[in-house]
MIKOLMAR-504739 format. One record per residue (C-alpha): chain; residue in three letters; x, y, z; residue number from 1. Coordinates in nm, 3 decimals. Layout:
N
['A'; 'ALA'; [X; Y; Z]; NUM],
...
END
This chain:
422
['A'; 'UNK'; [-0.913; -2.630; 0.289]; 1],
['A'; 'UNK'; [-0.760; -2.790; -0.040]; 2],
['A'; 'UNK'; [-0.534; -2.622; -0.319]; 3],
['A'; 'UNK'; [-0.389; -2.807; -0.615]; 4],
['A'; 'UNK'; [-0.135; -2.696; -0.811]; 5],
['A'; 'UNK'; [-0.064; -2.798; -1.175]; 6],
['A'; 'UNK'; [0.253; -2.969; -1.287]; 7],
['A'; 'UNK'; [0.354; -2.966; -1.655]; 8],
['A'; 'UNK'; [0.654; -3.087; -1.848]; 9],
['A'; 'UNK'; [0.593; -2.804; -2.123]; 10],
['A'; 'UNK'; [0.324; -2.603; -2.243]; 11],
['A'; 'UNK'; [0.391; -2.551; -2.603]; 12],
['A'; 'UNK'; [0.162; -2.854; -2.698]; 13],
['A'; 'UNK'; [-0.128; -2.728; -2.487]; 14],
['A'; 'UNK'; [-0.234; -2.534; -2.777]; 15],
['A'; 'UNK'; [-0.514; -2.225; -2.764]; 16],
['A'; 'UNK'; [-0.827; -2.397; -2.721]; 17],
['A'; 'UNK'; [-1.077; -2.406; -2.475]; 18],
['A'; 'UNK'; [-1.000; -2.634; -2.183]; 19],
['A'; 'UNK'; [-1.205; -2.717; -1.855]; 20],
['A'; 'UNK'; [-0.983; -2.758; -1.553]; 21],
['A'; 'UNK'; [-1.102; -2.854; -1.182]; 22],
['A'; 'UNK'; [-1.123; -2.544; -0.998]; 23],
['A'; 'UNK'; [-1.058; -2.508; -0.592]; 24],
['A'; 'UNK'; [-1.139; -2.267; -0.344]; 25],
['A'; 'UNK'; [-0.861; -2.142; -0.149]; 26],
['A'; 'UNK'; [-1.031; -1.953; 0.155]; 27],
['A'; 'UNK'; [-1.259; -2.049; 0.405]; 28],
['A'; 'UNK'; [-1.636; -1.919; 0.376]; 29],
['A'; 'UNK'; [-1.617; -1.635; 0.636]; 30],
['A'; 'UNK'; [-1.340; -1.446; 0.461]; 31],
['A'; 'UNK'; [-1.358; -1.210; 0.176]; 32],
['A'; 'UNK'; [-1.019; -1.227; 0.020]; 33],
['A'; 'UNK'; [-0.878; -0.990; -0.273]; 34],
['A'; 'UNK'; [-0.541; -0.888; -0.417]; 35],
['A'; 'UNK'; [-0.364; -1.246; -0.360]; 36],
['A'; 'UNK'; [0.032; -1.285; -0.355]; 37],
['A'; 'UNK'; [0.166; -1.651; -0.417]; 38],
['A'; 'UNK'; [0.521; -1.795; -0.397]; 39],
['A'; 'UNK'; [0.664; -2.151; -0.400]; 40],
['A'; 'UNK'; [0.963; -2.234; -0.196]; 41],
['A'; 'UNK'; [1.282; -2.309; -0.402]; 42],
['A'; 'UNK'; [1.418; -2.528; -0.160]; 43],
['A'; 'UNK'; [1.128; -2.745; -0.108]; 44],
['A'; 'UNK'; [0.844; -2.672; -0.403]; 45],
['A'; 'UNK'; [0.608; -2.866; -0.191]; 46],
['A'; 'UNK'; [0.573; -2.587; 0.034]; 47],
['A'; 'UNK'; [0.339; -2.312; -0.134]; 48],
['A'; 'UNK'; [0.239; -1.955; 0.051]; 49],
['A'; 'UNK'; [-0.050; -1.760; -0.025]; 50],
['A'; 'UNK'; [-0.137; -1.406; 0.123]; 51],
['A'; 'UNK'; [-0.452; -1.188; 0.059]; 52],
['A'; 'UNK'; [-0.615; -0.849; 0.186]; 53],
['A'; 'UNK'; [-0.597; -0.767; 0.448]; 54],
['A'; 'UNK'; [-0.412; -1.012; 0.661]; 55],
['A'; 'UNK'; [-0.471; -1.331; 0.534]; 56],
['A'; 'UNK'; [-0.216; -1.600; 0.509]; 57],
['A'; 'UNK'; [-0.246; -1.965; 0.377]; 58],
['A'; 'UNK'; [0.047; -2.217; 0.348]; 59],
['A'; 'UNK'; [0.070; -2.590; 0.233]; 60],
['A'; 'UNK'; [0.337; -2.817; 0.296]; 61],
['A'; 'UNK'; [0.242; -3.113; 0.081]; 62],
['A'; 'UNK'; [0.219; -2.935; -0.256]; 63],
['A'; 'UNK'; [-0.116; -2.803; -0.232]; 64],
['A'; 'UNK'; [-0.307; -3.116; -0.127]; 65],
['A'; 'UNK'; [-0.414; -2.938; 0.196]; 66],
['A'; 'UNK'; [-0.407; -2.591; 0.335]; 67],
['A'; 'UNK'; [-0.374; -2.404; 0.651]; 68],
['A'; 'UNK'; [-0.508; -2.066; 0.733]; 69],
['A'; 'UNK'; [-0.452; -1.799; 0.987]; 70],
['A'; 'UNK'; [-0.450; -1.406; 1.026]; 71],
['A'; 'UNK'; [-0.080; -1.231; 1.004]; 72],
['A'; 'UNK'; [-0.052; -0.983; 1.312]; 73],
['A'; 'UNK'; [0.212; -0.718; 1.402]; 74],
['A'; 'UNK'; [0.257; -0.447; 1.642]; 75],
['A'; 'UNK'; [0.270; -0.213; 1.352]; 76],
['A'; 'UNK'; [-0.048; -0.338; 1.205]; 77],
['A'; 'UNK'; [-0.127; -0.508; 0.901]; 78],
['A'; 'UNK'; [-0.290; -0.327; 0.625]; 79],
['A'; 'UNK'; [-0.312; -0.486; 0.300]; 80],
['A'; 'UNK'; [-0.109; -0.505; -0.031]; 81],
['A'; 'UNK'; [0.063; -0.842; 0.068]; 82],
['A'; 'UNK'; [0.378; -0.948; -0.114]; 83],
['A'; 'UNK'; [0.502; -1.301; -0.023]; 84],
['A'; 'UNK'; [0.867; -1.406; -0.124]; 85],
['A'; 'UNK'; [1.062; -1.695; -0.061]; 86],
['A'; 'UNK'; [1.457; -1.646; -0.060]; 87],
['A'; 'UNK'; [1.695; -1.896; -0.183]; 88],
['A'; 'UNK'; [1.739; -2.047; 0.148]; 89],
['A'; 'UNK'; [1.377; -2.101; 0.201]; 90],
['A'; 'UNK'; [1.299; -1.800; 0.437]; 91],
['A'; 'UNK'; [0.943; -1.684; 0.362]; 92],
['A'; 'UNK'; [0.892; -1.319; 0.381]; 93],
['A'; 'UNK'; [0.555; -1.135; 0.402]; 94],
['A'; 'UNK'; [0.540; -0.772; 0.322]; 95],
['A'; 'UNK'; [0.230; -0.536; 0.389]; 96],
['A'; 'UNK'; [0.131; -0.189; 0.465]; 97],
['A'; 'UNK'; [0.104; -0.065; 0.818]; 98],
['A'; 'UNK'; [-0.151; 0.105; 1.013]; 99],
['A'; 'UNK'; [0.053; 0.167; 1.315]; 100],
['A'; 'UNK'; [-0.046; 0.535; 1.403]; 101],
['A'; 'UNK'; [-0.378; 0.655; 1.386]; 102],
['A'; 'UNK'; [-0.234; 1.008; 1.265]; 103],
['A'; 'UNK'; [0.006; 0.828; 1.001]; 104],
['A'; 'UNK'; [-0.210; 0.577; 0.787]; 105],
['A'; 'UNK'; [0.008; 0.359; 0.567]; 106],
['A'; 'UNK'; [0.314; 0.534; 0.695]; 107],
['A'; 'UNK'; [0.555; 0.243; 0.651]; 108],
['A'; 'UNK'; [0.578; -0.089; 0.471]; 109],
['A'; 'UNK'; [0.661; -0.382; 0.702]; 110],
['A'; 'UNK'; [0.855; -0.713; 0.660]; 111],
['A'; 'UNK'; [0.769; -1.000; 0.857]; 112],
['A'; 'UNK'; [0.933; -1.343; 0.796]; 113],
['A'; 'UNK'; [0.957; -1.717; 0.923]; 114],
['A'; 'UNK'; [1.223; -1.972; 0.850]; 115],
['A'; 'UNK'; [1.024; -2.234; 0.834]; 116],
['A'; 'UNK'; [0.646; -2.220; 0.676]; 117],
['A'; 'UNK'; [0.395; -2.255; 0.951]; 118],
['A'; 'UNK'; [0.141; -2.065; 1.125]; 119],
['A'; 'UNK'; [0.133; -1.691; 1.105]; 120],
['A'; 'UNK'; [0.204; -1.650; 1.478]; 121],
['A'; 'UNK'; [0.579; -1.776; 1.403]; 122],
['A'; 'UNK'; [0.643; -1.479; 1.191]; 123],
['A'; 'UNK'; [0.846; -1.202; 1.331]; 124],
['A'; 'UNK'; [0.688; -0.886; 1.444]; 125],
['A'; 'UNK'; [0.828; -0.702; 1.151]; 126],
['A'; 'UNK'; [1.109; -0.451; 1.026]; 127],
['A'; 'UNK'; [1.072; -0.170; 0.797]; 128],
['A'; 'UNK'; [1.249; 0.115; 0.598]; 129],
['A'; 'UNK'; [1.255; 0.423; 0.782]; 130],
['A'; 'UNK'; [0.928; 0.616; 0.775]; 131],
['A'; 'UNK'; [0.925; 0.963; 0.648]; 132],
['A'; 'UNK'; [0.666; 1.152; 0.904]; 133],
['A'; 'UNK'; [0.317; 1.100; 0.782]; 134],
['A'; 'UNK'; [0.381; 1.033; 0.426]; 135],
['A'; 'UNK'; [0.194; 0.763; 0.293]; 136],
['A'; 'UNK'; [0.409; 0.450; 0.158]; 137],
['A'; 'UNK'; [0.217; 0.264; -0.071]; 138],
['A'; 'UNK'; [0.194; -0.051; -0.339]; 139],
['A'; 'UNK'; [0.523; -0.223; -0.281]; 140],
['A'; 'UNK'; [0.706; -0.490; -0.513]; 141],
['A'; 'UNK'; [1.005; -0.674; -0.402]; 142],
['A'; 'UNK'; [1.277; -0.908; -0.566]; 143],
['A'; 'UNK'; [1.544; -1.121; -0.356]; 144],
['A'; 'UNK'; [1.876; -1.181; -0.503]; 145],
['A'; 'UNK'; [1.898; -1.590; -0.519]; 146],
['A'; 'UNK'; [2.283; -1.572; -0.445]; 147],
['A'; 'UNK'; [2.348; -1.297; -0.176]; 148],
['A'; 'UNK'; [1.998; -1.299; -0.031]; 149],
['A'; 'UNK'; [1.999; -0.932; -0.050]; 150],
['A'; 'UNK'; [1.614; -0.806; -0.051]; 151],
['A'; 'UNK'; [1.549; -0.507; -0.286]; 152],
['A'; 'UNK'; [1.219; -0.320; -0.239]; 153],
['A'; 'UNK'; [1.044; -0.042; -0.454]; 154],
['A'; 'UNK'; [0.708; 0.149; -0.364]; 155],
['A'; 'UNK'; [0.519; 0.488; -0.408]; 156],
['A'; 'UNK'; [0.550; 0.770; -0.144]; 157],
['A'; 'UNK'; [0.266; 1.001; -0.127]; 158],
['A'; 'UNK'; [0.329; 1.333; 0.039]; 159],
['A'; 'UNK'; [-0.071; 1.309; 0.124]; 160],
['A'; 'UNK'; [-0.263; 1.069; 0.000]; 161],
['A'; 'UNK'; [-0.567; 1.144; -0.246]; 162],
['A'; 'UNK'; [-0.459; 1.556; -0.204]; 163],
['A'; 'UNK'; [-0.554; 1.769; -0.495]; 164],
['A'; 'UNK'; [-0.304; 2.027; -0.389]; 165],
['A'; 'UNK'; [-0.033; 2.101; -0.661]; 166],
['A'; 'UNK'; [0.228; 2.086; -0.402]; 167],
['A'; 'UNK'; [0.160; 1.734; -0.297]; 168],
['A'; 'UNK'; [0.343; 1.461; -0.536]; 169],
['A'; 'UNK'; [0.435; 1.118; -0.530]; 170],
['A'; 'UNK'; [0.749; 0.955; -0.632]; 171],
['A'; 'UNK'; [0.915; 0.629; -0.631]; 172],
['A'; 'UNK'; [1.122; 0.510; -0.344]; 173],
['A'; 'UNK'; [1.387; 0.219; -0.324]; 174],
['A'; 'UNK'; [1.521; 0.044; 0.009]; 175],
['A'; 'UNK'; [1.725; -0.279; 0.064]; 176],
['A'; 'UNK'; [1.806; -0.534; 0.341]; 177],
['A'; 'UNK'; [2.136; -0.693; 0.323]; 178],
['A'; 'UNK'; [2.069; -0.917; 0.633]; 179],
['A'; 'UNK'; [1.769; -1.103; 0.523]; 180],
['A'; 'UNK'; [1.521; -0.855; 0.663]; 181],
['A'; 'UNK'; [1.651; -0.763; 0.993]; 182],
['A'; 'UNK'; [1.730; -0.396; 0.879]; 183],
['A'; 'UNK'; [1.689; -0.175; 0.607]; 184],
['A'; 'UNK'; [1.878; 0.116; 0.433]; 185],
['A'; 'UNK'; [1.744; 0.457; 0.454]; 186],
['A'; 'UNK'; [1.486; 0.504; 0.167]; 187],
['A'; 'UNK'; [1.592; 0.684; -0.138]; 188],
['A'; 'UNK'; [1.389; 0.859; -0.405]; 189],
['A'; 'UNK'; [1.498; 0.708; -0.752]; 190],
['A'; 'UNK'; [1.252; 0.885; -0.969]; 191],
['A'; 'UNK'; [1.300; 1.238; -1.140]; 192],
['A'; 'UNK'; [0.959; 1.291; -1.280]; 193],
['A'; 'UNK'; [0.706; 1.325; -0.970]; 194],
['A'; 'UNK'; [0.333; 1.245; -1.000]; 195],
['A'; 'UNK'; [0.014; 1.359; -0.809]; 196],
['A'; 'UNK'; [-0.138; 1.212; -0.505]; 197],
['A'; 'UNK'; [-0.489; 1.096; -0.661]; 198],
['A'; 'UNK'; [-0.373; 0.735; -0.711]; 199],
['A'; 'UNK'; [-0.472; 0.769; -1.070]; 200],
['A'; 'UNK'; [-0.289; 0.783; -1.419]; 201],
['A'; 'UNK'; [-0.082; 1.084; -1.301]; 202],
['A'; 'UNK'; [0.022; 0.929; -1.016]; 203],
['A'; 'UNK'; [0.367; 0.741; -1.044]; 204],
['A'; 'UNK'; [0.299; 0.375; -0.934]; 205],
['A'; 'UNK'; [0.384; 0.018; -1.003]; 206],
['A'; 'UNK'; [0.721; 0.026; -0.938]; 207],
['A'; 'UNK'; [0.883; -0.322; -0.961]; 208],
['A'; 'UNK'; [1.220; -0.402; -0.900]; 209],
['A'; 'UNK'; [1.438; -0.708; -1.029]; 210],
['A'; 'UNK'; [1.807; -0.825; -0.964]; 211],
['A'; 'UNK'; [1.999; -0.969; -1.254]; 212],
['A'; 'UNK'; [2.283; -1.225; -1.206]; 213],
['A'; 'UNK'; [2.547; -0.965; -1.227]; 214],
['A'; 'UNK'; [2.378; -0.795; -0.912]; 215],
['A'; 'UNK'; [2.256; -0.518; -1.136]; 216],
['A'; 'UNK'; [1.881; -0.393; -1.052]; 217],
['A'; 'UNK'; [1.623; -0.249; -1.300]; 218],
['A'; 'UNK'; [1.309; -0.100; -1.189]; 219],
['A'; 'UNK'; [1.019; -0.025; -1.425]; 220],
['A'; 'UNK'; [0.672; 0.171; -1.322]; 221],
['A'; 'UNK'; [0.428; 0.393; -1.502]; 222],
['A'; 'UNK'; [0.255; 0.748; -1.461]; 223],
['A'; 'UNK'; [0.261; 1.066; -1.642]; 224],
['A'; 'UNK'; [0.554; 0.979; -1.864]; 225],
['A'; 'UNK'; [0.406; 0.629; -1.947]; 226],
['A'; 'UNK'; [0.607; 0.312; -1.908]; 227],
['A'; 'UNK'; [0.948; 0.410; -1.750]; 228],
['A'; 'UNK'; [1.279; 0.239; -1.640]; 229],
['A'; 'UNK'; [1.539; 0.287; -1.382]; 230],
['A'; 'UNK'; [1.888; 0.122; -1.351]; 231],
['A'; 'UNK'; [2.149; 0.065; -1.086]; 232],
['A'; 'UNK'; [2.478; -0.102; -1.160]; 233],
['A'; 'UNK'; [2.613; -0.090; -0.803]; 234],
['A'; 'UNK'; [2.326; -0.272; -0.599]; 235],
['A'; 'UNK'; [2.102; 0.027; -0.527]; 236],
['A'; 'UNK'; [2.380; 0.284; -0.407]; 237],
['A'; 'UNK'; [2.366; 0.514; -0.741]; 238],
['A'; 'UNK'; [2.117; 0.523; -0.997]; 239],
['A'; 'UNK'; [2.046; 0.683; -1.357]; 240],
['A'; 'UNK'; [2.013; 1.074; -1.299]; 241],
['A'; 'UNK'; [1.678; 1.065; -1.493]; 242],
['A'; 'UNK'; [1.431; 0.761; -1.580]; 243],
['A'; 'UNK'; [1.421; 0.653; -1.919]; 244],
['A'; 'UNK'; [1.096; 0.647; -2.108]; 245],
['A'; 'UNK'; [1.025; 0.313; -2.255]; 246],
['A'; 'UNK'; [0.683; 0.353; -2.411]; 247],
['A'; 'UNK'; [0.372; 0.516; -2.378]; 248],
['A'; 'UNK'; [0.085; 0.400; -2.151]; 249],
['A'; 'UNK'; [-0.212; 0.452; -2.387]; 250],
['A'; 'UNK'; [-0.540; 0.577; -2.196]; 251],
['A'; 'UNK'; [-0.321; 0.567; -1.867]; 252],
['A'; 'UNK'; [-0.308; 0.280; -1.615]; 253],
['A'; 'UNK'; [-0.649; 0.354; -1.423]; 254],
['A'; 'UNK'; [-0.912; 0.260; -1.665]; 255],
['A'; 'UNK'; [-1.273; 0.166; -1.651]; 256],
['A'; 'UNK'; [-1.392; -0.199; -1.689]; 257],
['A'; 'UNK'; [-1.775; -0.244; -1.646]; 258],
['A'; 'UNK'; [-1.869; -0.430; -1.313]; 259],
['A'; 'UNK'; [-1.544; -0.357; -1.164]; 260],
['A'; 'UNK'; [-1.515; -0.099; -0.882]; 261],
['A'; 'UNK'; [-1.193; 0.004; -1.008]; 262],
['A'; 'UNK'; [-0.933; -0.126; -1.249]; 263],
['A'; 'UNK'; [-0.571; -0.094; -1.357]; 264],
['A'; 'UNK'; [-0.300; -0.169; -1.584]; 265],
['A'; 'UNK'; [0.010; -0.154; -1.379]; 266],
['A'; 'UNK'; [0.308; -0.285; -1.523]; 267],
['A'; 'UNK'; [0.476; -0.622; -1.395]; 268],
['A'; 'UNK'; [0.838; -0.691; -1.453]; 269],
['A'; 'UNK'; [1.022; -1.008; -1.441]; 270],
['A'; 'UNK'; [1.373; -1.116; -1.532]; 271],
['A'; 'UNK'; [1.489; -1.478; -1.644]; 272],
['A'; 'UNK'; [1.772; -1.585; -1.426]; 273],
['A'; 'UNK'; [1.742; -1.957; -1.548]; 274],
['A'; 'UNK'; [2.096; -1.988; -1.712]; 275],
['A'; 'UNK'; [1.917; -2.066; -2.019]; 276],
['A'; 'UNK'; [1.904; -1.947; -2.368]; 277],
['A'; 'UNK'; [1.696; -1.626; -2.259]; 278],
['A'; 'UNK'; [1.915; -1.558; -1.948]; 279],
['A'; 'UNK'; [1.917; -1.205; -1.841]; 280],
['A'; 'UNK'; [1.598; -1.121; -2.052]; 281],
['A'; 'UNK'; [1.354; -0.861; -1.898]; 282],
['A'; 'UNK'; [0.960; -0.915; -1.929]; 283],
['A'; 'UNK'; [0.761; -0.600; -1.888]; 284],
['A'; 'UNK'; [0.391; -0.695; -1.884]; 285],
['A'; 'UNK'; [0.088; -0.446; -1.852]; 286],
['A'; 'UNK'; [-0.275; -0.395; -1.997]; 287],
['A'; 'UNK'; [-0.405; -0.073; -2.191]; 288],
['A'; 'UNK'; [-0.696; 0.039; -2.381]; 289],
['A'; 'UNK'; [-0.536; 0.157; -2.692]; 290],
['A'; 'UNK'; [-0.771; -0.017; -2.900]; 291],
['A'; 'UNK'; [-1.060; 0.150; -2.726]; 292],
['A'; 'UNK'; [-1.234; 0.145; -2.401]; 293],
['A'; 'UNK'; [-1.396; -0.194; -2.511]; 294],
['A'; 'UNK'; [-1.099; -0.355; -2.593]; 295],
['A'; 'UNK'; [-0.833; -0.385; -2.310]; 296],
['A'; 'UNK'; [-0.554; -0.592; -2.414]; 297],
['A'; 'UNK'; [-0.242; -0.743; -2.230]; 298],
['A'; 'UNK'; [0.093; -0.657; -2.363]; 299],
['A'; 'UNK'; [0.475; -0.734; -2.327]; 300],
['A'; 'UNK'; [0.792; -0.563; -2.403]; 301],
['A'; 'UNK'; [1.121; -0.754; -2.383]; 302],
['A'; 'UNK'; [1.472; -0.628; -2.325]; 303],
['A'; 'UNK'; [1.784; -0.841; -2.400]; 304],
['A'; 'UNK'; [2.045; -0.565; -2.272]; 305],
['A'; 'UNK'; [1.942; -0.480; -1.912]; 306],
['A'; 'UNK'; [1.679; -0.249; -1.993]; 307],
['A'; 'UNK'; [1.873; 0.004; -2.213]; 308],
['A'; 'UNK'; [1.651; -0.088; -2.524]; 309],
['A'; 'UNK'; [1.305; -0.275; -2.561]; 310],
['A'; 'UNK'; [1.106; -0.475; -2.818]; 311],
['A'; 'UNK'; [0.781; -0.326; -2.966]; 312],
['A'; 'UNK'; [0.469; -0.425; -2.749]; 313],
['A'; 'UNK'; [0.373; -0.804; -2.820]; 314],
['A'; 'UNK'; [-0.002; -0.881; -2.759]; 315],
['A'; 'UNK'; [-0.028; -1.157; -2.500]; 316],
['A'; 'UNK'; [-0.389; -1.251; -2.511]; 317],
['A'; 'UNK'; [-0.468; -1.471; -2.822]; 318],
['A'; 'UNK'; [-0.820; -1.393; -2.889]; 319],
['A'; 'UNK'; [-0.931; -1.228; -3.193]; 320],
['A'; 'UNK'; [-1.239; -1.049; -3.072]; 321],
['A'; 'UNK'; [-1.278; -0.674; -2.932]; 322],
['A'; 'UNK'; [-1.325; -0.739; -2.569]; 323],
['A'; 'UNK'; [-1.181; -0.711; -2.233]; 324],
['A'; 'UNK'; [-0.856; -0.862; -2.105]; 325],
['A'; 'UNK'; [-0.725; -0.674; -1.771]; 326],
['A'; 'UNK'; [-0.563; -0.722; -1.442]; 327],
['A'; 'UNK'; [-0.271; -0.917; -1.615]; 328],
['A'; 'UNK'; [0.022; -1.062; -1.403]; 329],
['A'; 'UNK'; [0.303; -1.287; -1.503]; 330],
['A'; 'UNK'; [0.594; -1.477; -1.360]; 331],
['A'; 'UNK'; [0.919; -1.659; -1.496]; 332],
['A'; 'UNK'; [0.989; -2.019; -1.393]; 333],
['A'; 'UNK'; [1.357; -1.959; -1.303]; 334],
['A'; 'UNK'; [1.432; -2.353; -1.337]; 335],
['A'; 'UNK'; [1.382; -2.328; -1.718]; 336],
['A'; 'UNK'; [1.265; -1.974; -1.836]; 337],
['A'; 'UNK'; [0.926; -2.057; -1.892]; 338],
['A'; 'UNK'; [0.701; -1.759; -1.902]; 339],
['A'; 'UNK'; [0.353; -1.784; -1.753]; 340],
['A'; 'UNK'; [0.063; -1.503; -1.774]; 341],
['A'; 'UNK'; [-0.257; -1.476; -1.564]; 342],
['A'; 'UNK'; [-0.531; -1.229; -1.645]; 343],
['A'; 'UNK'; [-0.927; -1.204; -1.662]; 344],
['A'; 'UNK'; [-1.103; -1.243; -2.009]; 345],
['A'; 'UNK'; [-1.436; -1.146; -2.147]; 346],
['A'; 'UNK'; [-1.397; -1.260; -2.494]; 347],
['A'; 'UNK'; [-1.638; -1.584; -2.477]; 348],
['A'; 'UNK'; [-1.937; -1.437; -2.358]; 349],
['A'; 'UNK'; [-2.245; -1.216; -2.507]; 350],
['A'; 'UNK'; [-2.279; -1.080; -2.128]; 351],
['A'; 'UNK'; [-2.026; -0.799; -2.136]; 352],
['A'; 'UNK'; [-1.969; -0.850; -1.747]; 353],
['A'; 'UNK'; [-1.916; -1.216; -1.743]; 354],
['A'; 'UNK'; [-1.556; -1.289; -1.660]; 355],
['A'; 'UNK'; [-1.328; -1.594; -1.687]; 356],
['A'; 'UNK'; [-0.950; -1.650; -1.610]; 357],
['A'; 'UNK'; [-0.690; -1.714; -1.881]; 358],
['A'; 'UNK'; [-0.342; -1.870; -1.863]; 359],
['A'; 'UNK'; [-0.082; -1.809; -2.110]; 360],
['A'; 'UNK'; [0.250; -2.000; -2.137]; 361],
['A'; 'UNK'; [0.530; -1.954; -2.328]; 362],
['A'; 'UNK'; [0.863; -2.190; -2.344]; 363],
['A'; 'UNK'; [1.064; -1.959; -2.608]; 364],
['A'; 'UNK'; [1.102; -1.643; -2.442]; 365],
['A'; 'UNK'; [0.780; -1.511; -2.580]; 366],
['A'; 'UNK'; [0.808; -1.596; -2.972]; 367],
['A'; 'UNK'; [0.512; -1.804; -2.923]; 368],
['A'; 'UNK'; [0.231; -1.829; -2.663]; 369],
['A'; 'UNK'; [-0.025; -2.080; -2.573]; 370],
['A'; 'UNK'; [-0.340; -1.996; -2.388]; 371],
['A'; 'UNK'; [-0.580; -2.158; -2.162]; 372],
['A'; 'UNK'; [-0.894; -2.086; -2.015]; 373],
['A'; 'UNK'; [-0.873; -2.211; -1.663]; 374],
['A'; 'UNK'; [-1.160; -2.119; -1.477]; 375],
['A'; 'UNK'; [-1.431; -2.369; -1.493]; 376],
['A'; 'UNK'; [-1.714; -2.125; -1.491]; 377],
['A'; 'UNK'; [-1.760; -1.760; -1.536]; 378],
['A'; 'UNK'; [-1.859; -1.515; -1.279]; 379],
['A'; 'UNK'; [-2.026; -1.161; -1.266]; 380],
['A'; 'UNK'; [-1.870; -0.896; -1.017]; 381],
['A'; 'UNK'; [-2.044; -0.645; -0.842]; 382],
['A'; 'UNK'; [-1.950; -0.288; -0.907]; 383],
['A'; 'UNK'; [-2.027; -0.178; -0.560]; 384],
['A'; 'UNK'; [-1.805; -0.456; -0.389]; 385],
['A'; 'UNK'; [-1.417; -0.401; -0.401]; 386],
['A'; 'UNK'; [-1.255; -0.671; -0.627]; 387],
['A'; 'UNK'; [-0.878; -0.565; -0.552]; 388],
['A'; 'UNK'; [-0.610; -0.445; -0.812]; 389],
['A'; 'UNK'; [-0.412; -0.741; -0.912]; 390],
['A'; 'UNK'; [-0.402; -1.124; -0.920]; 391],
['A'; 'UNK'; [-0.091; -1.359; -0.892]; 392],
['A'; 'UNK'; [0.099; -1.654; -1.038]; 393],
['A'; 'UNK'; [0.398; -1.845; -0.925]; 394],
['A'; 'UNK'; [0.608; -2.123; -1.105]; 395],
['A'; 'UNK'; [0.909; -2.331; -1.026]; 396],
['A'; 'UNK'; [1.027; -2.674; -1.174]; 397],
['A'; 'UNK'; [0.707; -2.647; -1.404]; 398],
['A'; 'UNK'; [0.485; -2.661; -1.104]; 399],
['A'; 'UNK'; [0.287; -2.339; -1.178]; 400],
['A'; 'UNK'; [0.031; -2.173; -0.905]; 401],
['A'; 'UNK'; [-0.233; -1.933; -1.038]; 402],
['A'; 'UNK'; [-0.434; -1.765; -0.804]; 403],
['A'; 'UNK'; [-0.723; -1.532; -0.862]; 404],
['A'; 'UNK'; [-1.047; -1.392; -0.733]; 405],
['A'; 'UNK'; [-1.383; -1.458; -0.834]; 406],
['A'; 'UNK'; [-1.715; -1.301; -0.713]; 407],
['A'; 'UNK'; [-2.044; -1.461; -0.667]; 408],
['A'; 'UNK'; [-2.350; -1.298; -0.511]; 409],
['A'; 'UNK'; [-2.129; -0.984; -0.444]; 410],
['A'; 'UNK'; [-1.872; -1.198; -0.239]; 411],
['A'; 'UNK'; [-1.493; -1.245; -0.326]; 412],
['A'; 'UNK'; [-1.333; -1.556; -0.304]; 413],
['A'; 'UNK'; [-0.999; -1.703; -0.381]; 414],
['A'; 'UNK'; [-0.947; -1.975; -0.634]; 415],
['A'; 'UNK'; [-0.714; -2.202; -0.836]; 416],
['A'; 'UNK'; [-0.698; -2.445; -1.099]; 417],
['A'; 'UNK'; [-0.603; -2.813; -1.120]; 418],
['A'; 'UNK'; [-0.410; -2.898; -1.447]; 419],
['A'; 'UNK'; [-0.295; -3.268; -1.429]; 420],
['A'; 'UNK'; [0.075; -3.346; -1.551]; 421],
['A'; 'UNK'; [0.118; -3.413; -1.904]; 422],
END
């Protein structure tokens, strides 16, 4: 299989006009991947890694010209929600849910790693923060300090997944590794306000950590209180007594999109560590239906003071229609501070379920944005087939790797776009 990544000098000159880019399928035809994760090796940007549900692993050593595919295995089980990250020394981590014990479904989050990008068989067997009995540990995100190599992970813990009992709650957890994934600190609750266990609007979910250049940690998530932020100034030893409310999440994070089995607008947090004019800026992206159930939009808030205060929401999608833009993600190119968003779009078709993919770039910290349609042709998903909860994008030294799922005849597949160097 081949995957080409696009390299750009800048994106402000591209404009917000329709464009066609060659699309390349990533996965072999016998797989049905969803929920991709992608990262680029900062030590060698020609090395790119992609993971997908449940246990798919793809890697390239030649900048995406050719790809290898294999299945990740662990004695603790591999049960989806992949998060792939390179650290500053080029070690590749693959984080995922576990299905280790039949009586304790997703009872731990496993970290496997390899010091050289290679076949899945060369990853370690896995380490993990201490499980908490049969409580479910779900939807983790990770950030890695590029200087110290410390790994920070946050996730949602369910007393009992999908329980309707009022005594069962969800909460946000934190753990860290200071030895590059060998061992983990005891998990710590960092949320004050709990949610329910139904994996919907009233559940606390979507916790994403970022580490600043001074070692402070900022975490955001959503739930009954809307979009909230939590902070630690001492590498996760202590946290604020109560999370701070940033803004409402209108109509909640679990919303309906026609033709999609389920869809969410969970927030994504990123930080600028580029050393440029916006160094230290935090970017919080999500989608919601404040303008109506038929007009989902992508939003971004910016903080310049480590999350103490936030800007008013900025609309990321640049269309002037009442249509659906959903399942948004973003990243920051840490070599220059450029911002990159990726999301699904339904603004150009008379068929309400016809779906395209949009990439938005900003070279000035979100002051201006340039939008491009990067999917060659639209697709129509099947509401009876799981489409996943998120897509992925990575960027480094102006190499940008967007990865999304499309669906044809009810079968999901993994794709990227080829955008020539300008």
